[in-house]
C-alpha positions as CSV (number, residue, x, y, z in Angstrom):
1,X,-5.0,-11.4,24.0
2,X,-8.0,-9.9,22.7
3,X,-9.6,-10.7,19.1
4,X,-11.3,-7.3,19.3
5,X,-7.5,-5.7,19.6
6,X,-6.6,-4.1,16.5
7,X,-2.7,-2.6,15.9
8,X,-2.3,-0.3,12.9
9,X,1.6,-0.5,12.4
10,X,2.8,2.6,10.6
11,X,1.2,5.7,8.6
12,X,2.4,8.3,10.9
13,X,3.0,10.4,8.1
14,X,0.3,13.2,8.3
15,X,1.3,13.4,12.9
16,X,2.2,16.7,14.1
17,X,3.7,17.3,17.5
18,X,5.9,14.5,17.9
19,X,9.3,13.1,16.7
20,X,9.5,9.5,14.5
21,X,11.7,8.4,17.1
22,X,9.7,9.5,19.8
23,X,6.1,7.6,21.6
24,X,3.0,9.8,20.4
25,X,3.1,12.9,23.0
26,X,-0.2,14.5,24.2
27,X,0.5,17.4,21.8
28,X,0.1,15.1,18.7
29,X,-2.6,14.7,16.6
30,X,-3.5,11.8,14.3
31,X,-3.6,12.1,10.3
32,X,-6.9,11.7,8.8
33,X,-6.9,8.1,8.0
34,X,-5.4,6.8,11.5
35,X,-8.2,9.1,12.9
36,X,-11.2,7.6,10.8
37,X,-9.9,4.5,11.8
38,X,-10.0,5.4,15.7
39,X,-13.5,6.9,15.3
40,X,-14.8,3.8,13.6
41,X,-12.8,1.3,16.3
42,X,-15.0,3.4,19.0
43,X,-18.0,3.0,16.8
44,X,-17.5,-1.0,17.0
45,X,-16.2,-1.3,20.3
46,X,-12.6,-2.5,19.0
47,X,-9.7,-1.7,21.2
48,X,-7.7,0.2,18.5
49,X,-3.7,1.0,19.1
50,X,-0.9,2.3,17.5
51,X,3.1,1.5,16.6
52,X,5.7,3.0,14.4
53,X,8.0,0.5,12.1
54,X,10.7,2.2,13.8
55,X,10.1,0.5,17.0
56,X,10.3,-3.1,15.9
57,X,12.3,-5.2,18.0
58,X,12.6,-9.0,17.8
59,X,14.4,-11.5,20.2
60,X,15.2,-15.2,19.0
61,X,16.2,-18.4,21.3
62,X,14.9,-17.3,24.6
63,X,12.6,-19.9,25.6
64,X,11.9,-18.5,29.0
65,X,10.8,-14.8,27.2
66,X,8.3,-17.1,25.0
67,X,6.6,-19.3,27.7
68,X,3.8,-17.2,27.5
69,X,3.1,-18.1,24.0
70,X,2.6,-22.1,24.7
71,X,4.8,-23.3,22.2
72,X,8.5,-24.9,22.8
73,X,8.6,-24.9,18.8
74,X,8.4,-21.1,18.5
75,X,12.2,-19.6,18.3
76,X,11.7,-16.1,18.0
77,X,9.0,-13.3,19.1
78,X,8.1,-9.4,18.2
79,X,7.6,-6.3,20.1
80,X,6.4,-2.8,19.1
81,X,6.5,0.2,21.2
82,X,2.7,1.5,21.5
83,X,2.0,5.3,21.1
84,X,-1.5,5.5,22.2
85,X,-1.8,9.5,23.4
86,X,-0.2,9.8,26.9
87,X,0.2,5.8,27.2
88,X,3.3,4.4,25.8
89,X,3.9,0.7,26.6
90,X,5.7,-2.3,24.9
91,X,3.3,-5.2,23.6
92,X,4.0,-8.2,21.7
93,X,2.7,-8.7,18.1
94,X,1.3,-11.5,19.5
95,X,-1.4,-9.8,21.6
96,X,-3.3,-8.5,18.9
97,X,-6.3,-9.9,17.3
98,X,-5.5,-8.5,14.1
99,X,-2.4,-5.7,12.5
100,X,-3.0,-3.4,9.4
101,X,0.2,-2.3,7.8
102,X,0.2,1.3,7.0
103,X,2.8,3.1,5.5
104,X,6.4,2.1,6.0
105,X,8.7,5.4,6.6
106,X,11.9,5.7,4.6
107,X,15.2,4.1,6.3
108,X,18.2,2.7,5.3
109,X,18.2,-1.0,3.0
110,X,19.4,-2.4,6.2
111,X,16.4,-1.1,8.5
112,X,13.7,-1.7,5.3
113,X,15.3,-5.3,5.4
114,X,14.7,-5.7,9.0
115,X,11.5,-4.3,9.1
116,X,10.2,-6.8,6.6
117,X,11.9,-10.2,7.9
118,X,10.5,-9.4,11.2
119,X,7.3,-9.2,9.7
120,X,7.6,-12.1,7.1
121,X,8.7,-14.3,10.4
122,X,5.9,-13.1,12.3
123,X,3.4,-14.2,9.6
124,X,5.2,-17.3,9.3
125,X,4.5,-18.3,13.0
126,X,1.1,-17.1,12.6
127,X,0.3,-19.7,10.0
128,X,0.6,-22.6,13.0
129,X,-0.8,-20.3,16.0
130,X,-3.4,-18.9,13.7
131,X,-4.1,-16.0,16.5
132,X,-3.2,-12.8,14.8
133,X,-4.3,-11.5,11.5
134,X,-2.4,-9.2,9.4
135,X,-3.6,-6.9,6.8
136,X,-1.8,-7.0,4.6
137,X,0.8,-9.3,4.9
138,X,4.5,-8.4,3.9
139,X,4.4,-10.7,1.1
140,X,1.9,-8.8,-0.7
141,X,3.0,-5.6,0.3
142,X,6.4,-6.3,-1.9
143,X,4.8,-7.2,-4.6
144,X,2.2,-4.7,-4.7
145,X,4.7,-1.5,-3.7
146,X,7.1,-2.9,-6.9
147,X,5.5,-1.5,-10.2
148,X,7.3,-3.7,-12.5
149,X,7.0,-7.1,-10.2
150,X,3.0,-5.9,-10.0
151,X,2.3,-5.4,-14.3
152,X,4.7,-8.7,-14.7
153,X,2.1,-11.0,-12.3
154,X,-1.0,-9.0,-13.5
155,X,0.3,-9.5,-17.3
156,X,0.6,-13.7,-16.3
157,X,-3.2,-13.4,-15.2
158,X,-4.2,-12.6,-18.8
159,X,-5.0,-9.0,-17.5
160,X,-4.4,-6.1,-20.3
161,X,-1.6,-3.4,-19.0
162,X,0.0,-0.8,-21.3
163,X,3.5,-1.7,-23.3
164,X,5.7,-1.1,-20.5
165,X,9.6,-1.3,-20.9
166,X,12.0,-1.3,-17.9
167,X,15.6,-1.1,-18.2
168,X,19.0,0.0,-16.5
169,X,20.7,1.9,-19.0
170,X,20.1,5.4,-21.2
171,X,20.6,3.8,-24.1
172,X,17.6,1.1,-23.5
173,X,15.7,3.7,-22.5
174,X,15.9,6.2,-25.5
175,X,15.6,2.8,-27.5
176,X,11.9,2.1,-25.2
177,X,10.9,5.5,-26.1
178,X,11.2,5.4,-30.1
179,X,9.7,2.0,-29.8
180,X,6.7,3.1,-27.6
181,X,5.9,6.4,-30.1
182,X,8.0,8.9,-28.6
183,X,5.4,9.7,-26.0
184,X,5.7,7.7,-22.6
185,X,5.1,8.3,-18.5
186,X,8.0,7.7,-16.8
187,X,7.6,6.3,-13.1
188,X,9.9,5.1,-10.3
189,X,9.2,1.3,-9.6
190,X,8.8,2.2,-5.8
191,X,6.2,5.0,-4.7
192,X,3.0,6.3,-5.0
193,X,0.7,9.5,-5.0
194,X,2.0,10.6,-8.2
195,X,5.7,11.8,-6.9
196,X,8.2,11.5,-9.4
197,X,5.5,10.3,-12.3
198,X,6.3,12.5,-15.6
199,X,4.9,12.3,-19.3
200,X,7.9,12.7,-21.7
201,X,6.8,13.3,-25.2
202,X,10.4,15.1,-26.3
203,X,13.4,13.4,-27.7
204,X,15.8,16.1,-25.8
205,X,14.0,15.9,-22.6
206,X,14.1,11.9,-22.9
207,X,17.9,12.0,-23.1
208,X,18.0,14.2,-20.2
209,X,15.3,12.5,-18.2
210,X,17.3,8.7,-19.1
211,X,20.6,10.3,-18.0
212,X,19.7,11.7,-14.7
213,X,17.9,8.8,-14.0
214,X,21.0,6.4,-14.6
215,X,23.5,8.8,-12.8
216,X,21.3,8.2,-9.6
217,X,21.4,4.4,-10.3
218,X,17.4,4.2,-10.5
219,X,16.0,1.9,-13.1
220,X,14.1,3.3,-16.1
221,X,10.5,2.5,-16.0
222,X,8.9,3.8,-19.2
223,X,5.4,3.2,-20.2
224,X,3.6,4.0,-23.1
225,X,1.3,6.8,-22.6
226,X,-3.0,5.9,-22.9
227,X,-4.6,8.9,-24.4
228,X,-6.5,10.7,-23.1
229,X,-4.9,11.2,-20.1
230,X,-6.1,13.1,-16.7
231,X,-8.9,9.9,-15.9
232,X,-8.9,6.5,-14.6
233,X,-10.9,4.3,-12.7
234,X,-10.0,2.8,-9.0
235,X,-12.0,-0.6,-8.0
236,X,-11.4,0.2,-4.1
237,X,-11.4,-3.5,-2.7
238,X,-12.2,-3.8,1.2
239,X,-12.5,-7.1,1.9
240,X,-16.0,-8.3,0.9
241,X,-16.8,-4.3,-0.3
242,X,-16.0,-2.6,-3.7
243,X,-16.2,0.6,-4.5
244,X,-15.5,2.0,-8.4
245,X,-14.7,5.7,-8.4
246,X,-13.4,7.2,-11.6
247,X,-10.6,9.8,-10.8
248,X,-10.4,13.2,-13.0
249,X,-8.0,16.0,-13.2
250,X,-8.6,19.1,-15.6
251,X,-4.9,20.2,-15.1
252,X,-2.7,16.9,-15.2
253,X,-2.5,13.4,-16.7
254,X,-2.0,12.2,-13.2
255,X,-5.5,12.0,-11.1
256,X,-4.2,11.6,-7.8
257,X,-6.2,13.2,-5.5
258,X,-3.4,14.9,-3.5
259,X,-2.5,16.7,-7.0
260,X,-5.9,17.9,-7.3
261,X,-8.3,15.3,-9.1
262,X,-11.4,14.5,-8.6
263,X,-13.5,11.4,-7.4
264,X,-16.8,10.3,-8.5
265,X,-18.5,7.5,-7.9
266,X,-19.6,5.3,-11.2
267,X,-21.7,2.3,-11.1
268,X,-20.1,-1.3,-10.6
269,X,-19.2,-3.3,-14.0
270,X,-19.2,-6.9,-12.4
271,X,-16.3,-8.0,-15.1
272,X,-14.2,-5.4,-13.3
273,X,-14.9,-6.0,-9.8
274,X,-14.0,-9.6,-10.7
275,X,-10.5,-8.7,-12.5
276,X,-9.7,-7.0,-9.3
277,X,-10.4,-9.4,-6.9
278,X,-8.8,-11.7,-9.2
279,X,-5.7,-9.7,-8.7
280,X,-6.3,-8.9,-5.1
281,X,-6.4,-13.2,-4.4
282,X,-3.2,-14.0,-6.5
283,X,-1.4,-11.2,-4.3
284,X,-2.8,-11.9,-1.2
285,X,-4.5,-8.2,-0.2
286,X,-7.3,-8.1,1.6
287,X,-7.4,-4.6,1.0
288,X,-6.1,-2.6,-1.7
289,X,-6.6,0.0,-4.7
290,X,-6.4,-1.4,-8.5
291,X,-6.2,1.5,-10.6
292,X,-7.3,0.8,-14.8
293,X,-6.8,3.0,-17.3
294,X,-9.7,3.5,-20.2
295,X,-8.4,3.9,-23.6
296,X,-10.1,5.9,-26.2
297,X,-11.8,2.3,-27.6
298,X,-13.0,1.7,-23.9
299,X,-10.5,-0.9,-23.3
300,X,-9.3,-1.1,-19.3
301,X,-5.5,-1.4,-18.7
302,X,-4.3,-1.8,-15.3
303,X,-1.9,0.4,-14.5
304,X,-1.2,0.1,-10.9
305,X,-2.4,-2.1,-7.5
306,X,-1.9,0.0,-4.4
307,X,-1.7,-2.4,-1.0
308,X,-1.7,0.3,1.3
309,X,-4.3,2.4,-0.4
310,X,-5.8,6.0,0.9
311,X,-9.2,6.2,0.8
312,X,-9.8,9.8,1.8
313,X,-11.1,10.9,-1.7
314,X,-13.1,7.8,-2.4
315,X,-14.5,8.4,1.0
316,X,-16.0,12.0,-0.2
317,X,-18.2,10.1,-2.8
318,X,-18.8,6.9,-0.9
319,X,-21.5,7.1,1.6
320,X,-20.7,3.9,3.4
321,X,-17.6,4.9,6.6
322,X,-15.2,3.1,4.5
323,X,-13.0,3.0,8.1
324,X,-15.6,1.0,9.5
325,X,-15.4,-1.5,6.7
326,X,-11.7,-1.8,6.9
327,X,-12.1,-2.1,11.0
328,X,-15.0,-5.2,9.7
329,X,-12.3,-7.0,7.7
330,X,-9.8,-6.9,10.6
331,X,-12.2,-8.5,12.8
332,X,-13.6,-11.0,10.8
333,X,-10.4,-12.2,9.4
334,X,-9.7,-13.7,12.9
335,X,-12.6,-14.8,13.9
């Protein structure tokens, strides 16, 4: 194992030329984020490898297969199938000095549960071995991806958030709609980049929206709309580095770059960075985007925490290489 050997797990959503179920072929290319990491790894002389979550497998209880780990107390190990250009080979996760978790693709409940269980077991073993760092660990990702769990945890830290109701029936959702002033933002509990997020300020539309969600067995996440809309502040935390980025959209209340939002680097506010770092420390995140809305009165309210943040929009306005900073975190975590 090399401490300078880093595995990027997942994040292959922008790849072309290869099936997800097959190793990455010669014709396939990396998407923007993984290409940035690959270039940063070359500059830092870090060996960077890639693998898909679908390739994870675990074996339990065969001591002969675990002898290379030099511990009789271990009872399982995990392998992944690398896809490094034309080279495809299976490696143990223990072979890497650090692992960066990126986006996990969709799957059945059983598949998602297994992938997370594998990572939880790996982190548990690494708490003793301390040979491989993982950024970010599965417990932190599970917390950050769940918008309800995120806001509940953030609120317990004394940080302001928009008024939010999370309910499981159309009747309760309509009651929340009225209590929140008849102008709300409805979001899926899981998801990002503004997908499935809509502003509802009409009673008939609210009834139709909540009827559809309950018919789909979805939870209704109903959040008070915070004017003016179309602008937010993202705090991108990368280890010891932090970048404050204001995002604006002239055509939508959502500010996601994917949907046309524009980014602007703004001066760092010490109190805001302190709050963002408090959240990251509590969640167990080394790499995260903490998003805030600014009310008409100037108050900042936290709305989301992203444990697998993209940084393409941020990189357009940040002079330093964010990918280099991510590699710096991964290498330093195992020193």
